[in-house]
Structure formats: structure tokens, C-alpha cells
C-alpha positions in Angstrom: 110.2 74.0 152.9 107.3 75.7 152.5 109.0 79.4 152.7 111.4 78.1 149.8 108.0 78.1 147.7 106.3 80.7 148.6 110.0 82.7 147.6 109.8 80.7 144.3 106.5 81.3 143.7 106.4 85.2 144.5 109.8 85.4 142.1 108.1 83.4 139.4 105.4 86.1 139.6 107.5 88.9 139.9 109.2 87.7 136.6 106.2 86.4 134.5 103.6 88.8 135.6 105.2 91.8 133.3 105.5 89.5 130.3 101.4 89.3 130.2 101.0 93.0 130.0 100.0 94.0 126.5 99.7 97.2 125.4 98.9 98.9 122.2 98.6 102.2 122.2 100.6 105.5 122.0 101.7 106.0 126.2 101.2 102.1 126.7 104.6 100.2 127.6 104.2 96.4 125.8 106.0 93.1 127.3 108.8 91.8 125.4 107.4 89.3 122.9 107.9 85.3 124.1 109.1 84.5 120.8 109.4 86.1 116.9 107.5 84.5 113.9 109.4 85.8 110.6 106.7 86.2 107.8 108.3 85.7 104.1 107.0 89.1 101.8 107.6 89.4 97.8 107.6 93.0 97.3 105.7 94.2 94.6 108.2 97.0 94.0 112.2 97.0 95.2 114.3 99.7 94.3 118.0 99.7 92.9 118.6 103.8 92.6 118.0 106.6 93.6 115.9 108.2 90.6 113.5 105.6 90.5 112.9 105.7 94.4 112.3 109.7 94.6 109.7 109.2 90.7 107.5 106.2 93.0 107.4 108.4 96.6 105.0 111.4 97.5 107.1 112.6 100.2 110.9 111.5 101.1 111.8 112.6 105.1 114.4 112.3 107.7 112.9 111.5 111.3 112.4 109.8 114.4 110.0 106.8 115.9 108.4 108.4 118.7 105.7 105.8 119.4 103.7 103.0 118.6 100.0 104.0 118.4 98.2 100.6 117.3 98.9 96.6 116.5 96.2 94.9 115.4 95.2 92.3 112.3 93.7 92.9 109.2 90.5 90.6 108.1 93.1 87.1 106.6 94.8 87.9 110.2 98.2 89.5 109.3 99.5 92.1 111.6 100.7 95.4 110.9 101.8 98.1 113.8 101.2 102.1 113.1 103.9 104.3 114.4 104.0 107.6 115.2 107.4 109.7 113.0 108.4 113.0 113.8 109.6 114.3 110.8 113.1 116.7 111.6 113.5 116.9 107.5 112.0 117.3 104.1 113.7 115.5 101.3 111.6 115.3 98.3 107.7 116.5 99.0 106.1 117.9 95.3 102.5 117.5 96.8 103.3 119.9 99.9 102.5 117.0 102.6 104.8 116.5 105.2 106.2 119.7 107.8 109.2 119.5 109.7 108.0 119.2 113.3 104.5 117.5 112.0 104.0 113.6 113.6 103.0 111.4 110.9 101.3 107.9 111.2 103.4 104.9 109.8 101.9 101.8 108.7 104.1 98.5 108.8 103.3 95.2 108.1 104.3 93.1 111.3 103.7 93.8 115.1 103.5 91.8 118.6 99.9 90.2 118.4 99.1 87.6 121.9 102.7 88.2 122.8 104.2 86.9 119.4 106.2 89.3 117.1 105.6 89.0 113.8 107.6 90.8 111.1 108.9 90.5 107.5 112.0 88.8 106.8 113.7 91.3 105.1 111.8 94.4 107.1 112.6 94.8 110.6 110.0 96.4 112.8 110.7 100.1 113.6 112.1 101.1 117.0 111.2 103.7 119.2 114.0 106.2 118.7 115.0 105.2 115.4 115.9 107.6 113.4 115.5 107.3 109.8 114.9 108.6 106.2 111.9 107.2 104.5 110.7 107.5 101.1 106.8 107.5 101.5 103.3 107.2 99.6 100.0 108.1 100.9 97.6 105.5 100.5 94.8 107.3 102.2 94.9 110.6 104.3 96.8 110.9 107.3 98.3 107.7 106.7 102.0 106.7 105.4 103.9 103.6 103.8 107.5 103.3 102.8 107.6 102.9 99.2 109.6 99.3 98.0 109.6 98.2 101.8 113.2 97.9 103.1 114.8 99.7 100.0 112.6 103.1 100.8 113.9 102.8 104.6 117.5 104.5 105.3 118.8 104.2 108.8 121.0 106.7 110.6 123.5 106.3 113.2 125.9 109.1 114.4 125.0 111.0 111.5 126.2 108.4 109.2 123.4 107.2 106.7 122.8 103.9 106.2 120.3 101.7 103.5 118.1 99.3 105.1 117.9 96.7 102.8 121.2 94.6 101.1 120.4 95.4 97.8 118.8 98.8 97.3 120.3 101.7 96.5 123.6 101.8 97.6 124.8 104.7 99.5 128.0 105.1 102.1 128.1 108.6 103.2 126.4 111.1 105.7 122.6 111.5 106.2 123.2 115.8 105.0 125.1 114.4 102.5 122.2 111.7 100.9 119.6 114.9 101.0 122.2 116.6 98.6 122.0 113.6 96.5 117.9 113.2 96.9 117.3 116.4 95.3 119.7 115.8 92.7 118.2 112.9 91.8 
């Protein structure tokens, strides 16, 4: 019996120990969250057409989520995560804020805090490696936020672009065709 207890204890430690690790910044590995809390949100803005989305944006870019920079909470206890996003294409940039190859910081409500994943019900957390087109504003230098929450976010998979929001801008087609639509809007 003692041998079995040691084996079970060793297996438990080997299984649970990685879950105890919790990292935050770039280069850190974070453990899978123990649970997910879904937050109800009410967006001040949402967009159903490309022209107003573009008109209310300071920058529209295509690129890839390349890392998690940090996760913290506001003074009110609301978690947020800052992600690294590397720009591969600029679709719209009237203020000359972006450049191809530049890594910018994306600020998103939600994140893993104390082993619990917090995320908005309609705005899933960004994933490292995810390819996106984002319509952005820069509330303070170097920090960008998606305009209209999920309605300013478009996912790219195998060259096909799809809106992240079911009730946002309607589009079906290639990322290249979307870029052309943005320039015409």
C-alpha cells in the first residue's frame, strides 16, 4: 500500500504542479485556467457597416498576436490583458501611427487572474498565433484598443476573413478582398 500511495502522490504532484505556475509577461508560460468566468458587457459603440467603423478608427491593420505582455486588474478589480500584436499589413492609417513589422500593444478586457479566466461573453480573449484584422484607436501613446469591441475584430483563417461579431459588419471572402473594401469605404 505504501508504494501505491507514493506513486499516486507523485502523479498528483506531476499533474498539479504545472497548474500552480502562473506567469504574466512576455516569455512566461501560463498555466491553463482552472475555470472561466464570463462577463456580460455593454459596448458603447458597435458597428454594422464598414464606413462608420473606418470613420471612428485611427488605424486598421492586419497582423498576428505574438505574445502576452501582462495581465493585471484595474482599481475596480476588472482584469485586463495587454497583448503583443505584430503588424503585417496596414489597411487604413490617416495619422501614420502604424508601420509594417511594428509590434504594438493591444489592451483587452479580461485575462487569467489567480488561475481563473475572465472574458467578455461576446469578445473572446486573443490567442497567441491568431491572425486578425483590427480597427483600432490609441487612447494613450503606444496602447491600442479595438474599436467597437468585437465589431472591430475580424479573424483570418486559411486566407478567409470572417467577422468576430455575429451582429457586426457582414463580410465573406479573402483578407485581400476585405482590404480592398476598407480602402473603398
